[in-house]
N, C-alpha and C positions, 0 to 999 in steps of 0.2 A: 782579171782578179779584182774582187771588190772587198773592201775592208770597212767595217763600221767600228769606230773606236772612240774612246773618251777624249775630252778636250784638255786634260791635264798632261803633265810630263810623261806619265806612264802611257797614256794614249798616244802621245806624239812619238814615243819610243817605238810603239807598234807600227806607226805609220812609216817611220824611217826604216825599220827592218823590212817592212813590206816593199818599199821602193828600192831598197838595195837588192832584194831577192827577185822582184818581178820587173824592175825597171819601169819603162814607159807603160807597161801593161797594168801597173798598179793604180787603182782608183780608190782613193781614201776619202771617207766621209768622217769628219770629226763631229761627234754628236754629244748631246747632253741627254739626261733621262727624259727631258721634256719633249725632245723631238725624235728620239731613237726609234720608238715603236712605229711611228708614222713613216719614217724613212725606210725602215727594214720591210715593213708590210708592203709599201708601194713597190719596192724593188723586187721582192720575191713573187709578187702577183703578176709581174711583167714577163710574158713568155720569152721575150728577147734575152732574158738573163737566166733562163733555166739551167744552162750549162756553164754558167760563170762560177769559177772558184770563189766562194763567199765565206768571209770570216767575220765574226763578231768578237771583239776583245775588250776586256775591262768593263763591260756593261752587261746588264741582264734585261732581256725583254719582258713584257708583261705576259700573263697567262694566255691571252688571245693570240698573240704573235708566236708564243712558244708552241702552241698547237699547230700553227701554220708551218713553222720550221720543221716539226716532226713529219708533217705531211710531205713537205719538200724532200726530206731525206728518204722517206718511204717510196717516193716516186723516182728515186735515183738521181736527184739533183744535188750537187755538192753544197754542203754547209758544214762549218766547223766553228764552234764557240769555245773560247779560251778565257778563263777568268780565275781570280784568286780570292774573291770575297766570300766569306763564310755564309753570308746571306744568300748566296747563289748555289749552295751545295746541292739543292734538289735537282739541278740540271744534270747531275751525274747519272741519273737514271736513263739518259739518252746516249746512244752511241755517238752522236755528233757533238757532244759537249764534254769538256774536260775542265773541272773546277778543282784547283789544287792550291790551298792556302800555304802549304809548306812542302818542301822536298823531304825525302826519307831521312836525310841528314838532320832535319829540324830547321834548316835555313828557310826563311820565309821567301815566298815567290812574289812576283808581280806579273802583270799581263805581258810586259815586254819580254821578260825572261822566259815565260812559258811559250810565247809565240816564236821566239828565237830558237828555243829547243825544238819546237815542232818543225820549223822550216829546216833546221839542221838535220833532223832525223829523216826528213823526206827529201833531203838533198836539193833543197830549193835555194840554199844560201851557203856560201863558203865562210867558215869561221876565220876570224883574224884576231890578233891580240888587241887591236884597237876596238873592234866591235865587242869583244868579250868585256873589256873594261867599261865601255859606254853602257852596255846593257846592265852591268852590275852596279854602276853608279845610279842608274834609274831605279834599279831594284832597291838599293840601300836607301834612297831618298823616299820612295813610295812606302816602304815598310817602316820607315823611321829608324832603321838600323844605323844610319849614318850618325845619329845622335849618340848611340851607345859606343860606336867606334871612333867618334870624333873625326869622321871623314868629311872635312869641310868641302872637299872637291865635289861631292854629291850634292850638298846643299847649294853650292855656287852654280852648279849646272841648272838646278831648278830656278834659282834667282834669275839667271840669264834668260831662261825660257820665258819668264813673265816680264822681263824688261824689253825683249825684242818682239818684233812682228813675227807671228808664228811661221808664215811662209818663208820669210828670210832666214829665220833660225833653222828651219828644216833643211833648206837648201844648203846653208853653210855647213851643217853637220854632215849631210850626205857627202858633200864635196870633200870635207876633212877626213871622213872615214874611208873614202875611196883613195885619196891621195897619199895618206899615211897609214897603212894597215898595221904598222908595228906598234904604235902607241897612240893614246888619246890624251889630249891636253887642251887647256884653254890658252888663249893668246895673252900677251902682256896687256894689250888694250882692254880686253875683256876683264882681266883681273883688276885693272885700274878702275873700271866702271863698277865692278863688284865691290871694291873697297868703299867707294862712295855710297853704294846701295846698302852695305852693311850698317853704316852710320845712320842712314835714313830709317832702316828697319828697327834699329835700336831705339831711336826716338819715338817711332810709331808705337812700339810695344809699351813703352813707359807712359805714353799719353793715353793709351787704351786701358792701362792698369788703373789710372785715375778715374776712368769712366765706368769701371766694372761695378755691376750691381749684384749683391749677394742675396739669394733667396732660396727657400725650400720649395721645390717643384716636384710633385709626385713624391717618391720616397728619397729623393736626392737633394743634397745641398749643392747648388750650382752657382757659378759666376756667369752673368749674362752681359754681353757687350755687343754693340753694333759696330760692324767692321766690314770692309770691302777688299782689303789687301792682305797679302801674306798670311792667309787664314791658318794654314797648318802650323807654320812657325809661331804665329801669334798665339794660337790655342795652346801649344805646348809650353811656350814661355810663360804665359799667364798662369798656367796651372802650376808650374814650378815656383812661381812667385807666391802662389796661394795654395799650398798643398793641403790645406784643411777642406778644400772643396772636393766634391766627387768628380766634377767635370766642368768644362768651360763650354758655354753655349754662345755661338757666333751668329748674330743676326745680320743677314745681308738683304736689306729691304729692296735695294735696286733690282737684284736678281730673284727676289722672293725665295731665298734659300736659307736654311738653318744648318749650321755645322755643329757637331758635337765632338769634343776632344777630351781625352783623359790620359793621365800618365800612369794609371793604376791597372794592374793585371786583374784585380777582382771586380772591376767595373767594365761592363761590356756595352759600349755606346752603340754598337751595331744592333743589339737587341732593343735598346731604348729607341733608336731611330726607326726601327721596324714597326713600333707601335703607331707611328704617324706616317706610315707608308714609305719610309726611307730605308736605308741600309748602308753597308760599307764595311769597314774594318772594326775589330773590337775596340781599338783606341782612337779611331778617326772615322766618323760617319756623318750622314746628313739626311735631310728631308726637305720637302717643300715648306715654304712659309704659307700655310693654309689659314683659313679662318680659325680653325681649332688651335693651331700652334701660335697664331698671332695673339689670340686671347690669353693663352697660357704664358708665353714668354715675353710678350710686349705689353698688352693692355693691363694684365693683372699685376704687373710689377712697376707700372709707370710712376706710381707715387713714391716709390722707394728712391732714396738718394744714393749716389755711388759711395762705395766704401773708400776709406782713406788708406793708401799704402803705408807700410811701416817706414819711418825715417831711416836713412842709411848712413847718417853722420852723427848719431848720438855717441856721446862719450860717457854719460852717467847712467841713463836709463837704457841699459843694454841687455840683450837676451842672455839668459843663463847666469846672470850676476848672482853671486852667493848671498848678497844682501837683499835681493828681491828685485823684481821687474814689474813695472806698472803698465796697464792697458786702459783704454777708454773706448766708449762707443758714442753714437750720435744721441743717445738718450741721456748722456752725461753720467752713465754708470761707470764706476772705476773697478778694475780687477787687478789683482796682484798674483804673481807666481813667486813662491819662495821654496827653498830647500828645507823641508821640515826635519828630515833626518837623512842618514846616508842613503842615497839613491831613491829617496821618496820625496816627491814634490807635492805641494798643496796649492789650491786655488782659493783666494779670498775675493768674494764678489760683493760689492756694496757693504763692506765691513763685516761680512759673515763668511766663515769658512764653509766650503761645500764638503759633503761627506766623502765624495770620491777622492781617492789618492792616485797619484800618477808615478809611474816608474821612470819617467824621463821628462826633461823640460819640454821637449817637442810635443809629447802627448798632452801635457797640460796646456800648452799654447794652442794646440789643435782644438781642445775642448772650448777654450775661451773664444777663439775666433769663430768657431762653428755655431756655438750657442748664443753668443752675445754680439756677434759681428763687430768685434773690437779690433783696435790697432794699437801698436806700440806708441806710448805717449812721447811727444817730443821733449827733449831735455829742458828747453826754456819754459814750457808750460808746466812741467813737473816741478821744476825748481821753484817757480813762483807759487805753485800750490803748497809746497812744503814750507816755504818762507811765511806764507799767510797762516797756515794751520798751526805752526809750532808755538808762538811766532819766532822768527829768526830773520836775520838779514840774508840777502841773496849771497853775499860773500861768505857768510858762515856756512850756508848750505853747500856751496861749491867746495869749500875747504875741507869739510868733514862729512861729505854726502853719504859715505858708506855706513858709518855708524848712525847717522841721523835717519836714514831710510830704514835701517834694520830696527831701530827703536820705534820708529813711527808705525811700522807694520805690526810690531809686537803689541804696542799699546792699542791699536785699532781692534785687534781680535780678543782682547782680554774681556 
């Protein structure tokens, strides 16, 4: 048995299921899009492997190899492709391919769950409670369902995968799934290591937030950051911190890869990635860092300075304040959001009100951040500005800041 699969947790899940089903007869190649086609073509061209059970999971070959796989099938040689990416749906025209992004119930699939289902159906593997749980943890992480369900166990399984040597991790999981078929769990030692890793990830996310560059690329407002670790979690976390953006673009110069992540249903990053020869999921996709994408996402934005994250310890200039909230950007432009009437917010930029009205504070902030690349002003900066402009002492501003800010904004727009 020969399996070509991806190098991420979902790909590893396929490898583990294969080795549990076929034992020592399972030969697994962990591939990337960069070497997949070459490896598959070399294998299927070798007459020695014409009768070898051959599987491709979680990856899609190019058109040239696709035609060769069809010829292999027509010649009676075994081949089966299993995938869940919407960008691979065209393979469903072949009898040897099955691309299913979601089950009939609406639950999203992953390559591991599809491969497990296939092997179970063909009586190649015996189902167990532990294996069922392991496969579903892989599925929840790969589809990001874990975030909706707050299933930390799925996230931790992926974190552990990236912390450990792949061969050792694979061996440990196979041994664990064999020795305890009734349940699947992580050890106390693994959880201790993961607690330390969680703190490291948290620090990494916030350091990358301070490096984020905001820019309009094509028709999208994107956040661009260079990163090599925790890409899926980083992209999701950065987008939650900056919801005014359409997507996060993750540049991995070392591997010459670009990742696209979004938290929005109306943004399809798989379609966007396909413009540059990539693909993936609607909310998580990628492509190569080519000359074209380097120019667009690196060279063209090189002169831009990183954005400034909002302060998280303000007590005066806080979001949603009835007396008004102030923002600024790197050009020195000042914006305010204030409640103009019941459930109607207005934006004042550089002393002038804009014509558009907003039905929520969040939509007004979305407008300011997207159009002016602004951030929430820090308390100390804002207080000093008010004390200089009024004039007033710093203590006077701090003691009566609500009335002072309200009057200050009203005088500004008269």
